[in-house]
Wavefront OBJ file of the C-alpha trace (Angstrom):
o trace
v 60.103 105.685 33.776
v 61.318 109.166 34.650
v 59.911 108.824 38.159
v 61.477 105.389 38.670
v 64.920 106.610 37.618
v 64.726 109.611 39.924
v 63.675 107.369 42.788
v 66.541 104.950 42.099
v 69.095 107.738 42.157
v 67.772 109.066 45.458
v 67.799 105.563 46.912
v 71.438 105.060 45.934
v 72.307 108.357 47.604
v 70.506 107.411 50.794
v 72.243 104.050 50.942
v 75.630 105.678 50.373
v 75.049 108.155 53.194
v 73.704 105.511 55.552
v 76.664 103.251 54.904
v 79.257 106.087 55.248
v 80.497 105.315 51.780
v 81.507 108.884 51.023
v 85.114 109.274 49.931
v 87.116 110.655 52.885
v 90.726 111.239 53.776
v 90.513 110.947 57.596
v 88.121 110.424 60.464
v 86.448 113.378 62.133
v 87.363 114.132 65.722
v 84.064 112.889 67.190
v 84.609 109.483 65.586
v 88.098 109.071 66.983
v 87.114 110.158 70.490
v 83.629 108.659 70.727
v 84.833 105.893 73.080
v 85.797 108.589 75.588
v 82.076 109.088 76.269
v 81.622 105.454 77.333
v 81.616 104.349 80.974
v 84.995 102.592 80.779
v 87.110 104.144 78.002
v 90.329 102.333 77.176
v 92.302 105.563 76.755
v 92.738 108.898 78.499
v 91.922 112.151 76.712
v 93.958 115.224 77.651
v 93.020 118.573 76.123
v 96.349 120.385 76.143
v 96.491 124.020 77.283
v 99.321 126.353 78.197
v 98.478 125.892 81.865
v 98.860 122.126 81.539
v 102.089 121.928 79.536
v 104.440 122.379 82.560
v 102.702 119.472 84.316
v 102.683 117.284 81.214
v 106.399 117.927 80.714
v 107.027 116.038 83.976
v 105.258 112.900 82.759
v 107.502 109.886 82.054
v 109.210 109.654 78.691
v 107.943 107.046 76.287
v 108.905 105.306 73.081
v 112.278 104.111 71.826
v 115.275 105.560 73.678
v 112.969 106.900 76.350
v 116.003 107.823 78.476
v 117.624 109.885 75.750
v 119.865 112.179 77.835
v 123.314 113.727 78.085
v 125.424 115.374 80.759
v 127.093 118.728 81.210
v 130.712 119.595 80.491
v 133.397 119.108 83.118
v 137.097 119.763 83.219
v 140.265 118.236 84.632
v 143.901 119.261 84.839
v 145.765 119.205 81.563
v 147.622 115.928 82.177
v 146.755 112.247 82.354
v 145.919 110.636 85.674
v 147.449 107.222 86.205
v 144.802 104.496 86.209
v 144.625 100.775 86.900
v 146.076 98.923 83.913
v 148.539 101.666 82.942
v 152.197 100.685 82.577
v 154.690 102.755 84.574
v 158.256 102.856 83.226
v 160.864 103.797 85.827
v 164.560 104.603 85.560
v 166.556 105.370 88.722
v 169.691 107.523 88.443
v 172.359 107.762 91.097
v 175.812 109.365 90.789
v 177.162 107.744 93.945
v 179.708 104.990 93.533
v 178.665 101.527 94.636
v 175.014 102.669 94.777
v 172.560 100.118 96.119
v 170.188 101.047 93.328
v 172.446 101.289 90.276
v 175.159 98.780 91.175
v 178.910 98.918 90.568
v 178.942 99.427 86.815
v 176.510 102.217 86.067
v 174.722 105.358 87.110
v 171.230 104.287 85.989
v 168.997 101.310 86.703
v 166.062 100.345 84.515
v 163.313 98.864 86.677
v 161.108 96.358 84.817
v 157.864 97.993 83.600
v 155.212 97.956 86.299
v 151.480 97.539 85.565
v 149.311 99.475 87.997
v 147.397 96.892 90.019
v 143.695 96.781 90.827
v 144.564 98.479 94.125
v 146.364 101.288 92.252
v 149.898 100.291 93.290
v 153.255 99.462 91.697
v 156.125 97.463 93.200
v 159.557 99.034 93.710
v 162.650 97.024 94.703
v 163.923 97.772 98.207
v 160.795 99.882 98.814
v 157.729 97.716 98.302
v 154.326 98.739 96.967
v 153.586 102.415 96.336
v 150.178 103.877 95.452
v 150.189 105.896 92.223
v 146.620 105.657 90.881
v 144.966 109.053 90.447
v 148.313 110.889 90.405
v 149.690 112.738 87.416
v 152.997 111.333 86.078
v 154.777 114.308 87.610
v 153.227 113.752 91.040
v 153.924 110.013 90.837
v 157.602 110.684 90.036
v 157.927 112.897 93.112
v 156.290 110.240 95.315
v 158.519 107.439 94.013
v 161.666 109.549 94.369
v 160.790 110.345 97.975
v 160.555 106.605 98.633
v 163.946 105.891 97.043
v 165.577 108.800 98.893
v 164.938 106.957 102.145
v 167.339 104.292 100.831
v 169.656 106.400 98.705
v 169.364 110.192 99.268
v 171.123 111.007 95.993
v 168.735 108.916 93.834
v 166.736 110.569 91.096
v 163.728 109.045 89.339
v 162.689 109.277 85.716
v 159.107 108.124 85.030
v 156.861 107.716 82.001
v 153.416 106.174 81.604
v 152.003 104.019 78.820
v 148.191 104.293 78.906
v 146.376 101.035 79.436
v 142.770 100.063 78.772
v 141.497 102.383 81.500
v 143.217 105.468 80.120
v 141.942 105.180 76.567
v 138.590 105.296 74.819
v 137.131 102.997 72.187
v 135.649 104.546 69.055
v 133.479 101.608 68.045
v 131.998 102.800 64.742
v 130.453 105.565 62.704
v 133.814 107.291 62.203
v 136.544 107.151 59.574
v 138.977 104.936 61.539
v 137.411 103.115 64.507
v 139.740 101.827 67.205
v 141.220 102.395 70.641
v 142.573 105.896 71.266
v 144.903 106.757 74.179
v 144.022 109.917 76.056
v 146.717 112.552 75.917
v 145.120 114.576 78.662
v 142.503 114.368 81.381
v 140.882 117.297 79.604
v 140.427 115.510 76.260
v 137.049 116.416 74.749
v 134.581 114.361 72.750
v 135.033 116.287 69.498
v 138.786 115.804 69.818
v 138.604 112.010 69.883
v 136.004 112.000 67.073
v 138.360 114.086 64.939
v 141.284 111.834 65.876
v 139.218 108.848 64.687
v 138.681 110.378 61.259
v 135.468 112.321 61.855
v 131.821 111.317 61.551
v 130.820 109.112 58.632
v 129.081 111.547 56.223
v 126.702 108.823 55.041
v 124.894 108.727 58.406
v 121.446 110.389 58.547
v 120.963 112.563 61.641
v 124.121 111.215 63.376
v 123.807 110.493 67.083
v 126.603 110.085 69.648
v 126.042 107.078 71.924
v 128.458 106.885 74.860
v 128.625 104.064 77.426
v 130.178 104.821 80.797
v 129.860 103.130 84.151
v 127.108 100.807 82.995
v 124.928 103.635 81.664
v 124.244 104.817 78.123
v 124.120 108.488 77.132
v 122.964 109.893 73.795
v 122.899 113.229 72.032
v 122.909 114.500 68.464
v 126.271 115.329 66.915
v 124.769 118.652 65.812
v 124.045 119.483 69.475
v 127.683 118.877 70.403
v 128.833 121.100 67.550
v 126.417 123.893 68.453
v 126.735 123.825 72.255
v 130.159 123.886 73.906
v 128.708 122.509 77.140
v 127.788 119.303 75.289
v 131.368 118.759 74.179
v 132.089 116.783 77.329
v 135.363 115.530 78.743
v 135.854 111.842 77.913
v 137.335 109.482 80.509
v 139.248 106.248 80.276
v 137.085 103.263 79.456
v 134.429 105.208 77.525
v 132.851 103.305 74.628
v 131.710 105.676 71.868
v 129.806 104.951 68.676
v 128.190 107.253 66.108
v 124.878 105.900 64.811
v 121.848 107.183 62.947
v 119.116 108.670 65.129
v 116.278 106.193 64.597
v 113.695 108.067 66.690
v 110.581 108.727 64.673
v 106.870 109.456 64.826
v 104.021 108.603 62.470
v 101.999 111.235 60.634
v 98.455 110.238 59.632
v 95.141 111.783 58.646
v 94.689 115.187 57.030
v 98.356 116.202 57.073
v 100.667 117.063 54.236
v 102.585 113.784 54.620
v 101.230 110.450 55.812
v 104.359 108.483 56.654
v 107.018 107.756 59.268
v 109.029 110.913 59.963
v 112.440 110.898 61.689
v 113.203 113.484 64.342
v 114.909 116.412 62.661
v 116.410 117.649 65.929
v 116.977 116.411 69.452
v 113.604 117.642 70.677
v 110.622 118.472 68.486
v 107.450 120.273 69.515
v 104.035 119.463 68.060
v 104.270 122.624 65.974
v 107.658 121.572 64.588
v 106.314 118.081 63.910
v 103.416 119.577 61.942
v 105.866 121.694 59.990
v 107.901 118.604 59.077
v 104.731 117.077 57.566
v 104.159 120.219 55.443
v 101.369 121.253 57.809
v 97.645 120.512 57.799
v 95.729 119.835 54.612
v 94.032 123.166 53.946
v 91.146 121.545 52.131
v 90.194 118.876 54.644
v 91.895 119.175 58.059
v 90.147 120.207 61.246
v 92.524 122.589 63.105
v 90.483 122.018 66.271
v 91.230 118.300 66.152
v 95.001 117.728 66.033
v 95.738 114.628 68.112
v 98.878 113.022 69.532
v 98.472 109.316 70.346
v 100.966 107.920 72.852
v 101.585 104.634 74.687
v 102.927 104.455 78.248
v 104.169 101.549 80.346
v 102.107 100.213 83.290
v 104.799 101.451 85.689
v 104.230 105.020 84.426
v 100.596 105.236 85.562
v 99.866 107.743 88.347
v 96.700 109.329 89.736
v 95.613 112.846 88.818
v 97.917 114.905 86.617
v 101.123 113.535 88.141
v 101.209 111.130 85.204
v 98.964 109.212 82.820
v 96.135 107.206 84.379
v 95.870 104.891 81.364
v 98.501 103.294 79.170
v 97.076 104.874 76.013
v 96.680 108.655 76.010
v 95.295 110.999 73.360
v 96.515 114.612 73.612
v 94.193 117.030 71.803
v 95.136 120.462 70.419
v 92.882 123.267 69.198
v 94.955 125.305 66.751
v 92.218 127.873 66.184
v 93.045 129.618 69.477
v 96.188 131.394 70.664
v 96.267 129.132 73.705
v 96.246 126.044 71.489
v 98.957 127.429 69.224
v 101.244 128.244 72.136
v 100.532 124.815 73.654
v 101.609 123.162 70.408
v 104.869 125.130 70.616
v 105.504 123.989 74.200
v 104.470 120.312 74.047
v 107.215 117.914 72.942
v 106.810 114.836 70.777
v 108.094 111.472 71.983
v 109.519 108.646 69.863
v 106.808 106.362 68.413
v 104.057 108.984 68.856
v 101.324 109.205 66.233
v 100.392 112.653 64.952
v 96.830 112.446 63.648
v 95.013 115.349 62.002
v 91.263 114.748 61.961
v 89.025 115.795 59.091
v 86.819 118.848 59.330
v 83.072 118.121 59.681
v 82.532 120.972 57.219
v 84.481 119.033 54.604
v 82.154 116.054 55.092
v 79.162 118.357 54.702
v 80.630 119.755 51.491
v 81.017 116.197 50.197
v 77.354 115.493 50.928
v 76.265 118.738 49.261
v 78.413 117.926 46.272
v 76.841 114.478 46.029
v 73.341 115.934 46.162
v 74.332 118.468 43.497
v 75.493 115.642 41.277
v 72.213 113.788 41.785
v 70.168 116.885 41.048
v 72.210 117.427 37.883
v 71.646 113.854 36.771
v 67.933 114.127 37.570
v 67.667 117.314 35.498
v 69.362 115.556 32.624
v 66.876 112.693 32.905
v 63.987 115.204 32.856
v 65.383 116.824 29.739
v 65.756 113.507 27.989
v 62.243 112.487 28.956
v 60.804 115.747 27.691
l 1 2 3 4 5 6 7 8 9 10 11 12 13 14 15 16 17 18 19 20 21 22 23 24 25 26 27 28 29 30 31 32 33 34 35 36 37 38 39 40 41 42 43 44 45 46 47 48 49 50 51 52 53 54 55 56 57 58 59 60 61 62 63 64 65 66 67 68 69 70 71 72 73 74 75 76 77 78 79 80 81 82 83 84 85 86 87 88 89 90 91 92 93 94 95 96 97 98 99 100 101 102 103 104 105 106 107 108 109 110 111 112 113 114 115 116 117 118 119 120 121 122 123 124 125 126 127 128 129 130 131 132 133 134 135 136 137 138 139 140 141 142 143 144 145 146 147 148 149 150 151 152 153 154 155 156 157 158 159 160 161 162 163 164 165 166 167 168 169 170 171 172 173 174 175 176 177 178 179 180 181 182 183 184 185 186 187 188 189 190 191 192 193 194 195 196 197 198 199 200 201 202 203 204 205 206 207 208 209 210 211 212 213 214 215 216 217 218 219 220 221 222 223 224 225 226 227 228 229 230 231 232 233 234 235 236 237 238 239 240 241 242 243 244 245 246 247 248 249 250 251 252 253 254 255 256 257 258 259 260 261 262 263 264 265 266 267 268 269 270 271 272 273 274 275 276 277 278 279 280 281 282 283 284 285 286 287 288 289 290 291 292 293 294 295 296 297 298 299 300 301 302 303 304 305 306 307 308 309 310 311 312 313 314 315 316 317 318 319 320 321 322 323 324 325 326 327 328 329 330 331 332 333 334 335 336 337 338 339 340 341 342 343 344 345 346 347 348 349 350 351 352 353 354 355 356 357 358 359 360 361 362 363 364 365 366 367 368 369 370 371 372
């Protein structure tokens, strides 16, 4: 009976090992990458080094908001430029008696408000159409007065501008008081209009500025605008601005400190920073030679050689046991929807097997003692 029990225990162990039934937290690197050794692998494997990171940085962006970008600061004169849709209010003064412009009974004539046309012009009685778009109110007043002086040399012009749709910005949401805001100056900055709209909603996680202009969308983190003066750009009439939560994320799996979806903590995150946000590698099970980044590209992104990916699915591999691998992880940037996968150390699997054998030997010894 003793012999039969010992044999049964050894048989159970053999079956467990053959069926890979050992308890494990993650796959080992060779298991994940074994398809790479086949004739037609479905993914591309890139072992990242410091020499490669400059080339890889030029590869197309991937994931949600793949064109996440901003522009530099610019400046304009400290006054509003007249735009199409603005309303120009004109009063003509003339001290001459019987003036053609003011009539018999007064020294001032109020011209009906003029909306700047699509061609950038306003209509003046006795003069015709005059171009004012792109001029400051002061420059427009001088131009209009010069036109009236050809009719009445003593005429003087008073001019004011009411901003229209094209000289205001829309704060769509994510602020205290959304709405349309007229621009007081051609040098009005982004933080100024956000403050005027009541500031950023404090309930937003990782707030992101999304600005639409000229049919294009631009995005940057609010924190980046606060920290970098060059990101506090000049807004222009017609801008649509909304503050939203930054939804960019990556997935952490395998032998890491956190297996979950993790949102980007900053505008750009390196692999090393991504590992830090997961509380690092599991000291008891992770293989530091097998840290993988799994990424999907679009068919249009495929290029031969190292000019771009040659397959839609790419696995970037990092060896964190070498200085080169560590520096590479500090230089390689995560993309939205990436998967950070830490493989399990083969040594950990071996320890599991040894531990199982130790358990069996202990049970066998107990059986021997009982039998004796």
